[in-house]
A tleap script that builds the chain and sets N, CA, C and O, in Angstrom:
source leaprc.protein.ff14SB
mol = sequence {
  NGLU ILE LEU ASN LYS LYS TYR THR TYR GLY
  ASN THR GLY VAL LEU ALA HIE GLU ILE TYR
  SER LEU LEU MET MET GLY ILE SER ASN SER
  LYS TRP PHE SER VAL PHE PHE PHE THR LEU
  LEU LEU CYS PHE MET PRO ILE ILE PHE ILE
  LEU ASN LYS MET ASP TYR SER ILE LYS LYS
  ASN ASN GLY ASN GLY LEU LEU THR ILE ALA
  LYS CLYS
}
set mol.1.N position { -19.898 13.462 17.352 }
set mol.1.CA position { -18.703 14.425 17.739 }
set mol.1.C position { -17.710 13.728 17.308 }
set mol.1.O position { -17.560 12.520 17.489 }
set mol.2.N position { -17.084 14.360 16.797 }
set mol.2.CA position { -15.463 13.761 16.195 }
set mol.2.C position { -14.361 13.954 17.288 }
set mol.2.O position { -14.001 15.098 17.564 }
set mol.3.N position { -13.862 12.967 17.863 }
set mol.3.CA position { -13.069 13.106 19.061 }
set mol.3.C position { -11.302 13.112 18.496 }
set mol.3.O position { -10.338 13.715 18.967 }
set mol.4.N position { -11.394 12.261 17.420 }
set mol.4.CA position { -9.913 12.401 16.760 }
set mol.4.C position { -9.817 11.966 15.410 }
set mol.4.O position { -10.671 11.136 15.098 }
set mol.5.N position { -9.163 12.236 14.691 }
set mol.5.CA position { -9.040 11.829 13.191 }
set mol.5.C position { -7.335 11.740 12.732 }
set mol.5.O position { -6.449 12.564 12.960 }
set mol.6.N position { -7.271 10.649 12.132 }
set mol.6.CA position { -5.741 9.975 11.648 }
set mol.6.C position { -5.725 9.818 10.097 }
set mol.6.O position { -6.599 9.182 9.507 }
set mol.7.N position { -4.875 10.319 9.586 }
set mol.7.CA position { -4.762 9.788 8.004 }
set mol.7.C position { -4.104 8.409 8.155 }
set mol.7.O position { -3.504 8.218 9.213 }
set mol.8.N position { -4.125 7.636 7.445 }
set mol.8.CA position { -3.737 6.277 7.333 }
set mol.8.C position { -2.774 5.961 6.425 }
set mol.8.O position { -1.788 5.280 6.707 }
set mol.9.N position { -3.052 6.511 5.131 }
set mol.9.CA position { -2.439 6.358 3.909 }
set mol.9.C position { -1.744 7.470 3.488 }
set mol.9.O position { -2.416 8.474 3.252 }
set mol.10.N position { -0.576 7.519 3.343 }
set mol.10.CA position { 0.269 8.828 2.716 }
set mol.10.C position { 0.675 8.284 1.208 }
set mol.10.O position { 0.241 7.269 0.663 }
set mol.11.N position { 1.739 9.348 0.621 }
set mol.11.CA position { 2.051 8.815 -0.630 }
set mol.11.C position { 2.817 7.627 -0.946 }
set mol.11.O position { 2.732 7.016 -2.011 }
set mol.12.N position { 3.633 7.304 0.108 }
set mol.12.CA position { 4.461 6.211 0.027 }
set mol.12.C position { 3.638 5.147 0.230 }
set mol.12.O position { 3.890 4.279 -0.605 }
set mol.13.N position { 2.764 4.832 0.974 }
set mol.13.CA position { 1.939 3.652 1.090 }
set mol.13.C position { 0.908 3.361 -0.127 }
set mol.13.O position { 0.512 2.232 -0.419 }
set mol.14.N position { 0.518 4.611 -0.820 }
set mol.14.CA position { -0.573 4.373 -2.147 }
set mol.14.C position { 0.534 3.692 -3.112 }
set mol.14.O position { 0.265 2.765 -3.877 }
set mol.15.N position { 1.859 4.298 -2.969 }
set mol.15.CA position { 2.643 3.689 -3.843 }
set mol.15.C position { 2.969 2.165 -3.913 }
set mol.15.O position { 2.989 1.457 -4.920 }
set mol.16.N position { 3.216 1.825 -2.645 }
set mol.16.CA position { 3.562 0.498 -2.218 }
set mol.16.C position { 2.422 -0.547 -2.748 }
set mol.16.O position { 2.650 -1.684 -3.162 }
set mol.17.N position { 1.141 0.088 -2.646 }
set mol.17.CA position { -0.245 -0.853 -2.764 }
set mol.17.C position { -0.404 -1.089 -3.997 }
set mol.17.O position { -0.792 -2.186 -4.399 }
set mol.18.N position { -0.054 0.168 -4.975 }
set mol.18.CA position { -0.323 0.227 -6.361 }
set mol.18.C position { 0.561 -0.872 -7.301 }
set mol.18.O position { 0.193 -1.568 -8.247 }
set mol.19.N position { 2.034 -0.719 -6.567 }
set mol.19.CA position { 2.944 -1.630 -6.976 }
set mol.19.C position { 2.631 -3.071 -7.054 }
set mol.19.O position { 2.925 -3.743 -8.043 }
set mol.20.N position { 1.910 -3.645 -5.795 }
set mol.20.CA position { 1.598 -4.921 -5.506 }
set mol.20.C position { 0.302 -5.223 -6.060 }
set mol.20.O position { -0.051 -6.262 -6.618 }
set mol.21.N position { -0.369 -4.159 -5.827 }
set mol.21.CA position { -1.603 -4.552 -6.916 }
set mol.21.C position { -1.341 -4.824 -8.425 }
set mol.21.O position { -1.767 -5.837 -8.981 }
set mol.22.N position { -0.702 -3.975 -8.983 }
set mol.22.CA position { -0.189 -4.390 -10.459 }
set mol.22.C position { 0.555 -5.721 -10.599 }
set mol.22.O position { 0.421 -6.362 -11.642 }
set mol.23.N position { 1.287 -6.144 -9.667 }
set mol.23.CA position { 2.120 -7.433 -9.802 }
set mol.23.C position { 1.087 -8.639 -9.661 }
set mol.23.O position { 1.143 -9.665 -10.338 }
set mol.24.N position { 0.188 -8.378 -8.736 }
set mol.24.CA position { -0.860 -9.325 -8.127 }
set mol.24.C position { -1.920 -9.837 -9.524 }
set mol.24.O position { -2.265 -10.915 -10.008 }
set mol.25.N position { -2.153 -8.487 -9.787 }
set mol.25.CA position { -2.993 -8.388 -11.365 }
set mol.25.C position { -2.295 -9.042 -12.245 }
set mol.25.O position { -2.931 -9.864 -12.905 }
set mol.26.N position { -1.184 -8.932 -12.461 }
set mol.26.CA position { -0.384 -9.741 -13.449 }
set mol.26.C position { -0.317 -11.056 -13.379 }
set mol.26.O position { -0.300 -11.780 -14.374 }
set mol.27.N position { -0.269 -11.496 -12.086 }
set mol.27.CA position { -0.121 -12.890 -11.765 }
set mol.27.C position { -1.330 -13.671 -12.096 }
set mol.27.O position { -1.231 -14.746 -12.688 }
set mol.28.N position { -2.451 -13.184 -11.746 }
set mol.28.CA position { -3.824 -13.918 -11.800 }
set mol.28.C position { -4.303 -13.648 -13.140 }
set mol.28.O position { -4.972 -14.612 -13.511 }
set mol.29.N position { -4.236 -12.686 -14.076 }
set mol.29.CA position { -4.539 -12.387 -15.416 }
set mol.29.C position { -3.617 -13.437 -16.590 }
set mol.29.O position { -4.080 -14.001 -17.582 }
set mol.30.N position { -2.452 -13.454 -16.176 }
set mol.30.CA position { -1.707 -14.210 -17.098 }
set mol.30.C position { -1.627 -15.854 -16.878 }
set mol.30.O position { -1.620 -16.474 -15.815 }
set mol.31.N position { -1.578 -16.278 -18.038 }
set mol.31.CA position { -1.493 -18.062 -17.878 }
set mol.31.C position { 0.184 -18.255 -18.076 }
set mol.31.O position { 0.897 -18.833 -17.255 }
set mol.32.N position { 0.638 -17.670 -19.290 }
set mol.32.CA position { 1.848 -18.223 -19.415 }
set mol.32.C position { 2.955 -17.237 -18.832 }
set mol.32.O position { 4.072 -17.754 -18.853 }
set mol.33.N position { 2.926 -16.155 -18.400 }
set mol.33.CA position { 3.849 -15.049 -17.969 }
set mol.33.C position { 3.531 -15.334 -16.283 }
set mol.33.O position { 4.372 -14.848 -15.526 }
set mol.34.N position { 2.640 -15.916 -15.787 }
set mol.34.CA position { 2.644 -15.942 -14.151 }
set mol.34.C position { 4.111 -16.166 -13.279 }
set mol.34.O position { 4.410 -15.724 -12.169 }
set mol.35.N position { 4.857 -16.972 -14.160 }
set mol.35.CA position { 6.213 -16.974 -13.258 }
set mol.35.C position { 6.897 -15.793 -13.358 }
set mol.35.O position { 7.436 -15.339 -12.349 }
set mol.36.N position { 6.988 -15.034 -14.740 }
set mol.36.CA position { 7.642 -13.764 -14.691 }
set mol.36.C position { 7.074 -12.817 -13.522 }
set mol.36.O position { 7.860 -12.407 -12.668 }
set mol.37.N position { 5.712 -12.466 -13.477 }
set mol.37.CA position { 5.248 -11.477 -12.693 }
set mol.37.C position { 5.155 -11.855 -11.227 }
set mol.37.O position { 4.820 -11.033 -10.375 }
set mol.38.N position { 5.491 -13.246 -10.922 }
set mol.38.CA position { 5.652 -13.750 -9.612 }
set mol.38.C position { 7.063 -13.506 -9.323 }
set mol.38.O position { 7.230 -12.981 -8.222 }
set mol.39.N position { 8.277 -13.764 -10.084 }
set mol.39.CA position { 9.364 -13.459 -9.950 }
set mol.39.C position { 9.554 -11.805 -9.630 }
set mol.39.O position { 10.184 -11.411 -8.648 }
set mol.40.N position { 8.995 -11.015 -10.485 }
set mol.40.CA position { 8.914 -9.703 -10.245 }
set mol.40.C position { 8.350 -9.180 -8.720 }
set mol.40.O position { 8.883 -8.301 -8.043 }
set mol.41.N position { 7.506 -9.719 -8.473 }
set mol.41.CA position { 6.840 -9.821 -6.828 }
set mol.41.C position { 7.779 -9.956 -5.851 }
set mol.41.O position { 7.851 -9.196 -4.885 }
set mol.42.N position { 8.633 -11.048 -6.081 }
set mol.42.CA position { 9.591 -11.590 -5.126 }
set mol.42.C position { 10.541 -10.409 -5.420 }
set mol.42.O position { 11.091 -10.060 -4.375 }
set mol.43.N position { 10.885 -9.746 -6.384 }
set mol.43.CA position { 12.226 -8.781 -6.413 }
set mol.43.C position { 11.316 -7.556 -5.781 }
set mol.43.O position { 11.935 -7.135 -4.804 }
set mol.44.N position { 10.462 -7.047 -5.904 }
set mol.44.CA position { 9.958 -5.872 -5.451 }
set mol.44.C position { 9.620 -5.829 -3.709 }
set mol.44.O position { 9.920 -4.890 -2.972 }
set mol.45.N position { 8.992 -6.973 -3.333 }
set mol.45.CA position { 8.813 -7.410 -1.833 }
set mol.45.C position { 9.561 -6.599 -0.819 }
set mol.45.O position { 9.062 -6.092 0.185 }
set mol.46.N position { 11.020 -6.523 -1.258 }
set mol.46.CA position { 11.667 -5.832 0.016 }
set mol.46.C position { 11.093 -3.918 -0.335 }
set mol.46.O position { 10.567 -3.189 0.507 }
set mol.47.N position { 11.354 -3.613 -1.504 }
set mol.47.CA position { 11.035 -2.231 -1.509 }
set mol.47.C position { 9.601 -1.860 -1.407 }
set mol.47.O position { 9.347 -0.656 -1.435 }
set mol.48.N position { 8.723 -2.622 -1.304 }
set mol.48.CA position { 7.070 -2.473 -0.922 }
set mol.48.C position { 7.155 -2.474 0.605 }
set mol.48.O position { 6.396 -1.802 1.304 }
set mol.49.N position { 8.123 -3.269 1.087 }
set mol.49.CA position { 8.246 -3.319 2.535 }
set mol.49.C position { 8.806 -2.225 3.132 }
set mol.49.O position { 8.576 -1.885 4.293 }
set mol.50.N position { 9.703 -1.534 2.195 }
set mol.50.CA position { 10.360 -0.308 2.826 }
set mol.50.C position { 9.371 0.879 2.569 }
set mol.50.O position { 9.338 1.788 3.398 }
set mol.51.N position { 8.666 0.915 1.608 }
set mol.51.CA position { 7.752 1.720 1.580 }
set mol.51.C position { 6.638 1.889 2.554 }
set mol.51.O position { 6.343 2.965 3.074 }
set mol.52.N position { 6.115 0.892 2.740 }
set mol.52.CA position { 5.472 0.743 3.989 }
set mol.52.C position { 5.527 1.144 5.400 }
set mol.52.O position { 4.686 1.536 6.209 }
set mol.53.N position { 6.949 0.891 5.437 }
set mol.53.CA position { 7.586 1.248 6.824 }
set mol.53.C position { 8.106 2.598 6.831 }
set mol.53.O position { 8.551 2.956 7.922 }
set mol.54.N position { 8.161 3.465 5.853 }
set mol.54.CA position { 8.471 4.668 5.578 }
set mol.54.C position { 7.016 5.380 5.787 }
set mol.54.O position { 7.023 6.265 6.642 }
set mol.55.N position { 5.837 5.143 5.174 }
set mol.55.CA position { 4.586 5.349 5.442 }
set mol.55.C position { 4.042 5.200 6.688 }
set mol.55.O position { 3.079 5.902 6.995 }
set mol.56.N position { 4.498 4.398 7.466 }
set mol.56.CA position { 4.113 4.486 8.787 }
set mol.56.C position { 5.099 5.323 9.721 }
set mol.56.O position { 4.691 5.565 10.857 }
set mol.57.N position { 5.959 5.640 9.466 }
set mol.57.CA position { 6.511 6.661 10.191 }
set mol.57.C position { 6.565 8.027 10.117 }
set mol.57.O position { 6.973 8.820 10.965 }
set mol.58.N position { 6.123 8.228 9.044 }
set mol.58.CA position { 6.374 9.975 8.587 }
set mol.58.C position { 4.888 10.078 8.899 }
set mol.58.O position { 4.063 9.172 8.784 }
set mol.59.N position { 4.655 11.442 9.351 }
set mol.59.CA position { 3.688 12.169 9.861 }
set mol.59.C position { 2.798 12.702 8.774 }
set mol.59.O position { 3.331 13.501 8.004 }
set mol.60.N position { 1.607 12.419 8.587 }
set mol.60.CA position { 0.783 12.585 7.339 }
set mol.60.C position { -0.328 13.699 7.832 }
set mol.60.O position { -0.878 13.737 8.932 }
set mol.61.N position { -0.510 14.607 6.704 }
set mol.61.CA position { -1.150 15.515 6.680 }
set mol.61.C position { -2.451 15.401 5.876 }
set mol.61.O position { -3.433 16.079 6.179 }
set mol.62.N position { -2.451 14.624 4.952 }
set mol.62.CA position { -3.584 14.238 3.958 }
set mol.62.C position { -3.271 12.718 3.495 }
set mol.62.O position { -2.083 12.398 3.461 }
set mol.63.N position { -4.107 11.895 3.189 }
set mol.63.CA position { -4.065 10.700 2.588 }
set mol.63.C position { -5.269 10.002 1.930 }
set mol.63.O position { -6.323 10.553 1.611 }
set mol.64.N position { -4.957 8.737 1.780 }
set mol.64.CA position { -6.294 8.162 1.026 }
set mol.64.C position { -7.126 7.423 2.178 }
set mol.64.O position { -8.328 7.233 1.994 }
set mol.65.N position { -6.521 7.010 3.340 }
set mol.65.CA position { -7.167 6.557 4.275 }
set mol.65.C position { -7.511 7.415 5.619 }
set mol.65.O position { -6.640 8.113 6.137 }
set mol.66.N position { -8.696 7.334 6.100 }
set mol.66.CA position { -9.048 8.309 7.456 }
set mol.66.C position { -9.498 7.270 8.477 }
set mol.66.O position { -10.145 6.257 8.211 }
set mol.67.N position { -9.037 7.682 9.772 }
set mol.67.CA position { -9.415 6.554 10.766 }
set mol.67.C position { -9.799 7.975 11.745 }
set mol.67.O position { -9.125 8.941 12.105 }
set mol.68.N position { -11.221 7.564 11.961 }
set mol.68.CA position { -11.731 8.466 12.850 }
set mol.68.C position { -12.354 7.647 14.028 }
set mol.68.O position { -12.761 6.486 14.045 }
set mol.69.N position { -12.306 8.626 15.038 }
set mol.69.CA position { -12.496 8.057 16.436 }
set mol.69.C position { -13.527 9.288 16.815 }
set mol.69.O position { -13.172 10.463 16.912 }
set mol.70.N position { -15.032 8.742 17.035 }
set mol.70.CA position { -16.282 9.551 17.319 }
set mol.70.C position { -17.222 8.975 18.520 }
set mol.70.O position { -17.511 7.815 18.817 }
set mol.71.N position { -17.497 9.908 18.951 }
set mol.71.CA position { -18.739 9.390 20.030 }
set mol.71.C position { -20.085 10.245 20.160 }
set mol.71.O position { -20.288 11.459 20.195 }
set mol.72.N position { -21.027 8.990 20.223 }
set mol.72.CA position { -22.414 9.362 19.975 }
set mol.72.C position { -22.964 10.135 21.276 }
set mol.72.O position { -24.122 10.550 21.304 }
savepdb mol mol.pdb
quit
């Protein structure tokens, strides 16, 4: 029996995660340009932080993650 369900990732959280993942992939896959991607990551970190805070505070009706509380 499902007691409660809550969506955990909204649109802004997905966007923040995608930006972070792309920059980390650029750092790990490039040999010579890793300093460039690391600098971009440092520049985008405040934006990623703001997007995550916005995602946490906005009520979500759908999303990528689902937290479910169930009883057996």
